[in-house]
N, C-alpha and C positions, 0 to 999 in steps of 0.2 A: 590585357593583363601584362604585368611586367615582372621580371625576375632580376635579381642582382647579378653582377658579373665582376670579374677581376681582370686586370691587365698587368702582366709582369708581376703577378702575385699581390697586387694592390687593388683595393676597391676602385672601380671605375665610376665616375660621377654620373655617367649616362646609363640608366638601367636598360637591360635588354628586353625588348618586347618579346612576348611568348612566341610570336610567329616570325621573328627575325631570323634570317638564314645564317646558319653556322658555316655552311659550305655553299656560297653562291655559285651558280652555274650559268655562265653567259652563253649566248648562241654559238660563239666561236669555240668555246670550250666543249660544248655539247657536240658540235660538228666534228671536232678532233677526236673525241672519245668514241663516237659512233663510227667514224671512218676507219679508225685503227682496228676496232674489234669486229666490225661488220663491213668488209670490203665492198659488198654489193651496194652499200649506201654511201660510199665515199664520194664526196662532191655533191651529194643530194642537197636540195634546199632545206634549211633548218629555220623554222619560224616559231616564235613564242606562241604558245597556245593558252596556258593558264599558269597561275601561281597561287598556291595555297599555303596553309600553315606549314605543311610538312614536305611538299614536293614542288619542284620547278618542272614544268611540262612543256615539251616542244613537239611540234608537228614536223615530221621528216618526210620529204618526198611526197607530201600531200596525202600519205597513206598510213604512216606509222606514227604512233604516239609514244614518246619516250619520257619516262618519269625518273627524275633525279632527286634523291632525298636532300632536303635543305637542312635537316636537323638530325642529330644522332639518335634522338628518341624515336625517330620514324623507322629505323633499320629493322627491328623485328617485324613491323608491318609489311615492309617491302619483301622480306623473306616469306611471310605468310601468303602474300599475293602471288609470288612466284610459284609456291608449292601447291596452293589450294585452288586458285581460280580456274586452272585448266580442268580440275575435277568437277567443279560446280557448274561451269558454263553450260554443258550439255543438258542440264536438268532445269534450267531457268528459262522462262518465256520471254525475257527481254535480253538484249545483248549486254555483255559485260566484257571488260578488257581481259584478254588472255595473253599473258606474257609469253612471247615466242623467242625474243632476242634478249638474252640475259647478259648484261655487261659485268665484267669482273673489276674489282678494285685495282687501282694502278697508282703510280707515282703522281699522275696528274689529277687524280680524283680518288679518294681513299675508300669509297663505299660502292656497293653493287648498285646497278640501275637496270631498268628493263624497258623493252619496247613491245607494243602490241598493235595490232591493226586498229585503225581509227574506228571508234564508236561515234557515229555522227549525231549531232544534235546541239542544242543550246541549253545551258544550265537553266533550270526553272527560275532561279533567282534573276536571270537576265532576259528571260523569254517575253516578259511583259504580257503574259497570258491572263486575260480577265478571269476572275473566279467562275463566272458563268460559262466559260469555255474550257473548263478543266475536267469535265465529266469523263471524257474518253481516257484522258491520262489517269484519272483516279481509278477507273475500272482496271486499266492495265497494271497500275501499281498494286492494287489489291490482289490480282492474280499472281503477280510476281512474288509478293510477300508470302502468299499462301504456299507457293512452291518452295521458296527459300526456307520457310519455317517448318516444312514437312519433317517429321521426326527421322525419317529414313535418310535424310541428307547428312545427318551427323556421322553416320558410318561411312558415307561417301567421302566426306572431308577427312575422316580418320585415316584414309589410305595414304595421305601425304606424310604420315609419321607422327610426330608429337602432337598431343591433343591441343586444340585451340585454347587460348586463355578464357577464363570465366569472367565475362563482363568487366574487364580491367578498369574501364572508365566509370563503372557503376552507373551506367545510363538508366537502368531500371530500378534504382534505389532512390526514391523520392527525397528521403532525408538528406542524402549527399547532394543531389542535384539542386534542391531548393536552397540549401545553404550557399552553394557556389553562385547560384543565380541571384540571390539577394545581394551578395557582395558586388557583383557586376552592376546590378541595378542601382546600387548606391553610387558607384563610380559614374554611371551614365547620368544620373541626376546631377552630380557635381560638375562633370565636364561638358555635358551637352544640354543640361537643363531639361532633360526629357523625364517626364513623370509617368510611370506605368499605370495602367488601368487598375483600380482597386480590386478588380476580380482576380488578378494574378495573386495577390496576397491571400485572398480567400481560398484560392486553389492550393496554395502552399500550406495553409492552415489545415485543410482536409488531408493533404498528403503527409503532413508531419506525424499523423497517427499510424502510418503504414510502416511495417518492417521490411526486411529483405523479401524478395519474391520467393514463393514456396514451390512453384510448379517446375516441371522439367525445362531445362534450357534447350534452345534451338540454335541452329546456325543463324547468326545475325551479321548484317553489314556493319553495325556498330557505330556508324556516324552518318546515318541516312538523313540528309537535310536538303535544303533548297539549292545548294550548289552541286549536289551529287546525283540528282535526277535530271536526265537530259530529255528535252522536248523536241520532237521533229516538226517539220514545216506544217503538217496538218493539225498540230495541237495534241498529238498522241505522245505517250512516253516512248522514247527511242533508245534508252539505255540507262544503266546505273554504273557509275564510275567511283573511283577512289575508295578502294577496299582495304586501306591500311589498318583499319580498326576491326577487321574481321575477327569474330570471336564466337563463343557460346554465350547466350544471354536469354533472359526472358523476352518474348516477342515484343513487349512494350518498347524496348530500345529502338526498334525500327518503326513501330506503329506511330511513333512521334510524328512522322511525316504526314500521317493521315490528318493530324490536327493542326499542324503549322502550314502545310502546303495546300490544304483543301478545306472547303467549307460548303455548307448547303448540299445541293444535289450531287456535287462532285465527291464530297466525303461519303454520302450515302452510297454512291456507286462503288467507291473503293471498299467500304466495309461489306457491301453485299458480295463483292467478288472474293473478299478475304475469308469471311465467315464470322461467327459470333465473337464479340469482344466483351468480356464482362466488365462491370463497373470498376473493379479494382485495377484491372489492366489498363482500362481507359485512363484512369487517374494517373497511373504511373507514366503512361505515354504522354499525357498532357504536360506533366511536370518536366519530363525529359525534353519536350518540345520547347518549353519556355527557356530552359537552361541552354539549349543549343542556340536558340534565336538571340538571346541577349549576348552570348559570346560572339556570334556573328555580327551583331550590331556594333559591338565595341571594336571589332576588327575592321568593319566597314568604315567607321568614323576615323580610325587611326590611319587606314590605307587610302582614304579618299574615294571609296567606292559608293557613289551616290545611289546607283540602281540597287545594289545589294542592301543598302540601308533602307531604302523605301520598301523593298519586298520583305525585309526582316521585320520592320515595324508593322507592316500589314499582317505578317504571319502571327505576331503576338496577339493581334486582334482576333484572328481566326481561332487561336488556341482556346480562348475563353468564350467563344461563341457557340451556341447550340449544343 
């Protein structure tokens, strides 16, 4: 996706990619910022770990993960992570990052950043884990989501102060997500010559009849996809990262991972551990999954991420299977 931009008040001929950094953070800049504010890490090795739409991430001293916002739109999410993750972490059965070292804005970098102890693992998108070997991970994810969506956790998160936003990305709103997904699918067909399975449009057609979710909202990760679930060496889930879209939402917003990340017995294991999911919530989750996956596919093509593209296209097949 692209957006327009201006330079010195005039339109720039080169449009800005949605994921393009507004504040790039090099390893040397990260090392300087961390060393000045956290003297015990001064001089420690700083290695690139990951780059996403909203954050540049470095591994420091082999033990700390520091997240630096790349775009101004990510700042409210950074503040939510800092305030809420320490409260949620003790209640969740998988590790999540807990901000312990919170960096202040400065003349060298205008935004807050934070460091947490490393949550080890490989992104599901990069793990090359066959569908047939995802049963253990699926069961772990189901138990994790059951705990995260427990109604009592809303009050726990509320101890941080202001209420979390109500599904700001409209993940559980099929009409919104299908419209955006159709736009991206059109661009993918033009730029990459990729034609989606006709079952995706049938899914959208069914979803078009659904209105906003009516049930009570739960604590939701809000952007739970193939890059944000970590897999350990044994094939089990080892953690859930990147909580910048933490919000209140219908559980379908997170259950999208059940349909894009898992199929067959692995999905059965996930849903058995999670609990009953009615047909309407499943439909919302599947549409959300398509929307997230096509956005990831477009990003993967633009950024030259071949493994992510393969996994994302495979995920779209899972969404409309079984």
